[in-house]
C-alpha positions as CSV (number, residue, x, y, z in Angstrom):
1,M,94.8,110.9,56.9
2,A,95.5,109.3,53.2
3,E,98.5,111.3,52.9
4,K,100.2,110.5,56.1
5,C,99.3,107.1,55.8
6,G,101.2,107.2,52.1
7,I,97.9,106.3,50.4
8,I,98.0,109.6,48.3
9,D,101.6,109.1,47.3
10,R,101.3,105.3,46.2
11,V,98.1,106.0,44.0
12,G,100.1,109.7,42.8
13,K,102.8,107.3,41.1
14,L,100.1,105.4,38.9
15,F,98.7,108.5,37.2
16,R,102.0,110.7,37.4
17,F,102.4,111.3,33.7
18,I,98.8,112.1,33.0
19,S,99.1,114.9,35.9
20,F,102.3,115.9,34.6
21,A,100.7,116.4,31.2
22,L,97.4,118.2,32.0
23,F,99.0,120.3,34.4
24,P,102.6,121.4,33.4
25,R,103.2,124.4,34.8
26,I,102.8,122.9,38.3
27,P,106.5,121.8,39.6
28,K,106.8,118.1,38.7
29,D,107.8,117.6,42.6
30,H,104.8,118.9,44.3
31,I,102.1,117.3,46.0
32,I,98.9,118.9,43.8
33,H,100.4,115.9,41.2
34,S,99.5,113.1,44.0
35,Y,96.0,114.9,44.7
36,I,95.2,115.3,41.0
37,C,96.0,111.6,40.7
38,S,94.1,110.8,43.5
39,N,91.1,112.4,42.3
40,I,91.6,110.7,38.9
41,T,91.3,107.5,40.8
42,A,88.7,108.2,43.3
43,N,86.7,109.3,39.7
44,L,88.3,105.9,37.8
45,L,86.6,103.9,40.7
46,G,82.8,105.8,40.9
47,L,83.3,106.8,43.8
48,G,81.7,110.4,42.8
49,I,81.2,112.9,45.4
50,A,83.9,111.5,47.3
51,S,86.8,112.7,44.5
52,T,85.3,116.1,45.8
53,P,87.0,116.6,49.3
54,I,90.7,115.8,47.1
55,A,89.7,118.5,44.6
56,L,89.1,121.0,47.0
57,Q,92.3,120.0,48.5
58,T,94.0,120.4,45.1
59,I,92.7,123.9,44.8
60,K,93.6,124.8,47.7
61,E,97.3,123.9,47.0
62,M,97.3,125.5,43.5
63,K,96.0,128.5,45.4
64,K,99.1,128.8,47.5
65,L,101.1,128.4,44.2
66,N,98.6,131.7,42.4
67,N,100.3,133.9,45.7
68,E,96.6,133.3,47.0
69,S,94.8,134.6,44.5
70,E,91.4,135.0,44.1
71,T,91.3,134.4,40.3
72,A,91.2,131.1,39.0
73,T,94.0,129.9,37.3
74,P,93.7,128.0,34.0
75,E,94.8,124.3,36.0
76,M,91.8,124.7,38.6
77,I,89.3,125.0,35.8
78,R,91.2,121.8,34.4
79,L,90.9,120.3,37.0
80,L,87.2,121.0,37.6
81,V,86.6,119.9,34.0
82,L,88.3,116.9,34.7
83,N,86.7,116.2,38.0
84,I,82.8,117.3,36.8
85,T,83.3,115.2,33.6
86,A,84.5,112.1,35.7
87,F,85.6,109.5,33.5
88,T,84.3,106.1,35.2
89,I,85.2,102.2,34.7
90,F,83.3,101.3,37.6
91,P,79.8,103.7,37.6
92,M,78.9,102.2,40.4
93,T,75.8,104.7,41.8
94,I,74.4,103.8,37.7
95,L,74.6,100.2,38.0
96,T,73.4,100.0,41.3
97,L,70.0,101.7,40.7
98,R,69.6,99.8,37.6
99,Q,69.9,96.6,40.0
100,Q,67.5,98.0,42.4
101,Y,65.0,98.2,39.8
102,N,65.9,94.8,37.8
103,S,67.2,96.3,35.0
104,N,68.2,93.2,32.6
105,L,71.0,95.7,31.1
106,G,73.1,96.3,33.8
107,I,76.3,94.8,32.8
108,L,75.3,95.9,28.9
109,I,75.2,99.4,30.2
110,W,78.5,98.8,31.6
111,I,80.5,99.4,28.4
112,S,78.3,102.1,27.0
113,L,79.2,104.1,29.9
114,I,82.8,103.6,30.0
115,V,82.9,104.9,26.5
116,I,80.4,107.8,27.2
117,T,82.2,109.0,30.2
118,F,86.0,108.4,28.9
119,L,84.6,110.7,25.5
120,T,82.8,113.7,27.4
121,S,85.9,113.9,29.4
122,I,88.6,114.3,26.9
123,L,85.9,116.6,24.1
124,S,85.8,118.4,27.6
125,L,89.5,118.7,28.2
126,I,89.7,119.6,24.3
127,I,87.3,122.1,24.4
128,E,89.1,124.1,27.8
129,R,92.5,123.9,26.3
130,I,90.8,125.7,23.4
131,L,88.8,127.9,25.0
132,S,92.1,128.7,27.4
133,R,94.1,129.9,24.3
134,V,90.9,131.7,22.7
135,I,89.9,133.5,25.7
136,K,92.2,134.6,29.2
137,W,89.9,133.3,31.6
138,D,89.7,136.1,34.2
139,I,87.6,134.1,37.1
140,S,87.1,135.4,40.5
């Protein structure tokens, strides 16, 4: 539905350069880049589980590029790493839970959560890149 409304295209334009850098083997005009950018946006906004359907759609499209092979490509693994580590600017779940339990540090923890999720995402992508060069993934 989001694709038909043009939302995915608009959001995709915001983070296209990140998508091109992380997934250089995917053709630049492919819809996969828009899905990846939508996934990044959902994670940035702290939507958590709402980004999963976008990631699954992206994996389906990547599978088509891989001739419907049952073997995961490095791009699929990278997407999963990116989706699981989920750099978040607005960690709504944690902030909501802290507010429900009358935490006094609600906004103070927000900055540390941004830094932690950013560093986790960057470190995970670096480790994935290193391992993908050292180990030839054959996950099926």
